[in-house]
N, C-alpha and C positions, 0 to 999 in steps of 0.2 A: 900336187895332191895333197889332202890334210889325213892326218890318222884318224882312224875310227874304230873306236871298241869293236870287242870280238863281239857284243851283244847286237851292234849297228850291223856289222857284216851280215850275223847270222840272219837276221829278220830283213835283209837284202836277199841271199839266197834263199831264203824261205816265200818270199813273194814273188821271187820267180822260177819257182819250181825247179830249184835244185837243192840235191841232199848231199851236205859236207860228209866225205867218208872218212878222211883222216887229217890230223893236224901235228904239224912238228913246230916246237917251239923252242929258241935257241937258248944256249944255257945260263943266259941271265934273265931270259923272259922277255928279251926288248923285240925280237923278229920272232914272225909265225909266218907259216907258210900251210894251205890248207888245200885238200886235193877233195874234189866235186864230182859230180854225175849230174846231169842234166835231166830231170825225170822228161820224158819227152813223148 
């Protein structure tokens, strides 16, 4: 897997009709975890 910018991930989710609910970032700003809901 390659690194992806947050902007790229947001575009991928929007393109696939997925709505990001929350995003957690570690104390160093290196790792992120997003929670999302699929709009069906």
